[in-house]
C-alpha positions in Angstrom: -40.9 -87.2 -28.5 -39.6 -90.7 -29.2 -38.5 -92.9 -26.4 -36.1 -94.9 -28.6 -34.4 -94.2 -31.8 -36.3 -95.6 -34.9 -36.7 -94.6 -38.6 -38.5 -91.3 -39.3 -39.4 -89.7 -42.5 -38.7 -86.0 -41.4 -35.6 -84.4 -43.0 -32.5 -84.6 -40.9 -31.1 -81.7 -38.9 -28.6 -81.4 -36.1 -31.1 -80.1 -33.5 -30.7 -82.3 -30.3 -33.5 -84.8 -29.7 -34.2 -86.5 -26.3 -34.5 -90.4 -26.1 -35.6 -91.1 -22.5 -35.8 -94.8 -23.2 -32.0 -94.9 -24.0 -31.2 -92.9 -20.8 -33.4 -95.3 -18.7 -31.8 -98.3 -20.2 -28.2 -97.0 -19.4 -29.3 -96.0 -15.8 -30.8 -99.5 -15.2 -27.6 -101.1 -16.6 -25.5 -99.2 -14.1 -27.9 -99.9 -11.3 -27.8 -103.6 -12.1 -24.0 -103.6 -11.9 -24.1 -101.9 -8.7 -26.5 -104.5 -7.2 -24.6 -107.4 -8.8 -21.2 -106.3 -7.4 -22.5 -105.4 -3.9 -20.3 -107.2 -1.5 -17.7 -108.2 -4.3 -15.6 -105.0 -4.2 -14.8 -104.5 -7.8 -11.5 -102.8 -8.5 -11.1 -99.5 -10.1 -10.0 -101.1 -13.4 -13.1 -103.3 -13.4 -15.3 -100.4 -12.7 -13.6 -98.4 -15.6 -14.1 -101.4 -17.9 -17.7 -101.6 -17.3 -18.1 -97.8 -17.4 -16.4 -98.0 -20.9 -18.9 -100.6 -22.1 -21.8 -98.6 -20.7 -20.4 -95.4 -22.5 -20.0 -97.3 -25.9 -23.7 -98.5 -25.6 -24.9 -94.9 -24.7 -23.0 -93.4 -27.8 -24.4 -96.1 -30.0 -28.0 -95.8 -28.9 -28.4 -92.0 -28.1 -28.5 -89.0 -30.3 -27.0 -88.4 -32.8 -25.6 -91.8 -33.7 -28.7 -93.7 -32.7 -30.9 -91.4 -34.6 -28.8 -91.4 -37.8 -28.2 -95.0 -37.8 -31.9 -95.9 -37.1 -33.3 -94.3 -40.2 -30.8 -92.2 -42.3 -27.5 -93.8 -43.0 -26.6 -97.5 -43.3 -23.0 -96.6 -42.6 -23.8 -95.1 -39.2 -26.0 -98.1 -38.5 -22.9 -100.3 -39.0 -21.0 -98.1 -36.6 -23.9 -98.9 -34.0 -23.4 -102.6 -34.7 -19.6 -102.4 -34.0 -20.3 -100.5 -30.8 -23.1 -102.6 -29.5 -22.1 -106.1 -30.6 -18.3 -106.0 -30.7 -16.9 -103.2 -28.5 -19.3 -102.9 -25.5 -19.8 -106.6 -24.5 -16.1 -107.4 -23.8 -15.8 -104.3 -21.6 -19.0 -105.1 -19.7 -18.0 -108.7 -19.1 -14.4 -107.7 -18.1 -16.0 -105.3 -15.5 -17.6 -108.1 -13.6 -15.6 -109.2 -10.5 -14.8 -113.0 -10.4 -16.3 -113.1 -6.8 -19.7 -111.9 -8.0 -19.7 -114.4 -10.8 -18.8 -117.3 -8.6 -21.7 -116.1 -6.2 -24.4 -116.7 -8.9 -23.2 -119.7 -10.4 -25.7 -122.7 -10.7 -28.9 -120.5 -11.1 -31.3 -121.1 -14.0 -30.3 -117.8 -15.7 -26.6 -118.6 -15.5 -27.3 -122.2 -16.8 -28.8 -120.6 -20.0 -25.9 -118.2 -20.2 -23.4 -120.9 -19.9 -25.1 -123.0 -22.6 -25.2 -120.2 -25.1 -21.6 -119.2 -24.2 -20.1 -122.6 -25.2 -17.6 -121.6 -27.8 -19.0 -123.3 -30.7 -22.6 -122.5 -29.8 -21.6 -118.9 -29.1 -19.8 -118.5 -32.5 -22.8 -119.9 -34.5 -25.3 -118.0 -32.3 -23.7 -114.7 -32.8 -23.0 -115.0 -36.6 -26.6 -116.3 -37.1 -27.8 -113.1 -35.4 -25.4 -110.9 -37.5 -26.8 -112.3 -40.7 -30.3 -112.2 -39.7 -30.1 -108.5 -38.4 -28.5 -107.4 -41.6 -31.1 -109.2 -43.9 -33.0 -106.5 -45.8 -36.5 -107.6 -44.9 -35.6 -107.9 -41.2 -34.0 -104.5 -41.0 -36.7 -102.7 -42.9 -39.3 -104.5 -40.9 -37.8 -103.8 -37.5 -36.4 -100.3 -38.1 -39.9 -98.9 -38.8 -41.0 -99.0 -35.2 -39.3 -98.1 -31.9 -40.1 -101.6 -30.4 -38.5 -103.1 -33.5 -35.5 -101.0 -33.3 -35.1 -101.8 -29.6 -35.4 -105.5 -30.5 -32.6 -105.2 -33.0 -30.3 -103.4 -30.6 -30.9 -106.0 -27.9 -30.2 -108.9 -30.4 -26.9 -107.3 -31.2 -26.1 -106.9 -27.5 -27.2 -110.4 -26.5 -25.3 -112.0 -29.3 -22.3 -110.0 -28.5 -22.3 -111.0 -24.8 -22.7 -114.7 -25.7 -19.9 -114.3 -28.3 -17.4 -112.6 -26.0 -18.2 -114.5 -22.8 -16.0 -117.5 -23.4 -13.1 -115.2 -24.5 -13.3 -112.8 -21.6 -15.1 -114.3 -18.7 -13.1 -116.5 -16.2 -16.3 -118.3 -15.3 -16.6 -121.2 -16.0 -13.2 -122.5 -16.4 -12.9 -124.2 -19.9 -9.8 -126.4 -20.2 -10.7 -127.3 -23.7 -10.7 -123.5 -24.7 -7.2 -122.5 -23.8 -5.7 -119.1 -25.0 -4.4 -120.4 -28.2 -7.8 -121.8 -29.3 -9.4 -118.5 -28.4 -7.3 -116.8 -30.9 -8.4 -119.2 -33.5 -12.0 -118.5 -32.4 -11.6 -114.7 -33.0 -9.9 -115.2 -36.4 -12.8 -117.6 -37.5 -15.2 -114.8 -36.5 -13.4 -112.4 -39.0 -13.9 -115.0 -41.7 -17.6 -115.6 -41.0 -18.2 -111.9 -41.1 -17.0 -111.7 -44.7 -20.3 -113.0 -46.0 -22.6 -109.9 -45.1 -19.5 -107.6 -45.8 -19.3 -109.0 -49.4 -23.0 -108.5 -50.0 -23.0 -104.9 -48.7 -19.8 -103.8 -50.5 -20.3 -105.2 -53.9 -24.1 -105.1 -54.4 -25.1 -103.2 -57.5 -28.3 -101.8 -55.9 -29.1 -100.7 -52.3 -30.4 -103.5 -50.0 -32.4 -101.4 -47.5 -35.6 -99.5 -48.5 -35.2 -97.7 -44.9 -31.9 -96.0 -46.0 -32.8 -95.7 -49.8 -35.8 -93.8 -49.1 -34.5 -91.8 -46.1 -34.2 -88.1 -46.4 -30.6 -87.4 -47.5 -27.8 -86.6 -45.1 -24.8 -85.1 -46.8 -23.7 -86.0 -50.2 -23.6 -89.7 -50.1 -26.0 -91.7 -52.4 -27.7 -94.8 -50.9 -25.4 -97.0 -52.9 -22.3 -95.3 -51.6 -23.6 -95.3 -48.1 -24.2 -99.0 -48.2 -20.7 -99.7 -49.6 -19.2 -97.6 -46.9 -21.3 -99.6 -44.4 -19.7 -102.8 -45.8 -16.2 -101.3 -45.5 -16.9 -100.3 -41.9 -18.0 -103.8 -41.0 -14.8 -105.3 -42.6 -12.2 -102.7 -41.4 -13.8 -101.8 -38.1 -14.9 -105.3 -37.1 -11.7 -106.7 -38.2 -9.6 -104.2 -36.2 -11.6 -104.9 -33.1 -11.3 -108.8 -33.5 -7.7 -108.8 -34.5 -6.8 -106.4 -31.6 -8.6 -108.8 -29.2 -6.6 -111.7 -30.7 -3.4 -109.8 -30.1 -4.2 -109.2 -26.5 -5.1 -112.9 -26.0 -1.9 -113.8 -27.8 0.0 -111.5 -25.3 -1.5 -113.3 -22.3 -0.8 -116.6 -24.0 2.8 -115.7 -24.5 3.2 -114.6 -21.0 1.7 -117.8 -19.6 4.0 -119.8 -21.8 7.3 -118.0 -20.9 6.8 -116.6 -17.4 8.1 -118.9 -14.6 5.5 -120.3 -12.2 5.0 -118.4 -8.9 6.7 -121.2 -7.0 9.9 -120.8 -9.0 9.9 -117.0 -8.6 9.6 -117.4 -4.9 12.4 -120.0 -4.7 
């Protein structure tokens, strides 16, 4: 039994496989949320957001997506990236009550987070992780072991949390990062993600030995699978980022056009 999804040389079949390390991670994440929000009374919407983020992680890490992405199909590996780095983090952050965030401000851990979550640092940090974790030698080296696969998944999650924190979290307040600038931040990310997309989509030969030499799944060749991975990054990642930019624009429009509370009361 494997405790975390990693590359295997055995032929793929659809028989269910247990990954207790994934279950433990999701359980600890939920327990940490309960402990963090104790006394802060999160709303039902906040709980639903956090649960959605935890569910996205579970789908990405557990069977069958986790197993397929870890050692069989580069395209499914890219689906994992989108779920772990771009979809789950904003939901997890949006599920944190402001009162709970205010309560832990000023600690050493939050100081590190606030430094990494400065918009420019977060943008560069996240995309450095994106490039590094899609580099062939890094992927082939890490995916061969459970510990390496775990490290890759946690790098995506950590980078995603840093990237989304200045966009989603109300703490700390950033007067120099208003809603209009946040839209530019998200659009800039779609541009920066073009580099790995181009290499994956237009390469003549497969980049990753892990997926090129993996037992076949379906009728896709290794080259077709890699090109599909690039398209998933471009279309799926762009959809998530542009949707987020649209949501931010809606909040920006409302803030610019709604009358202030004092005027409404008057």
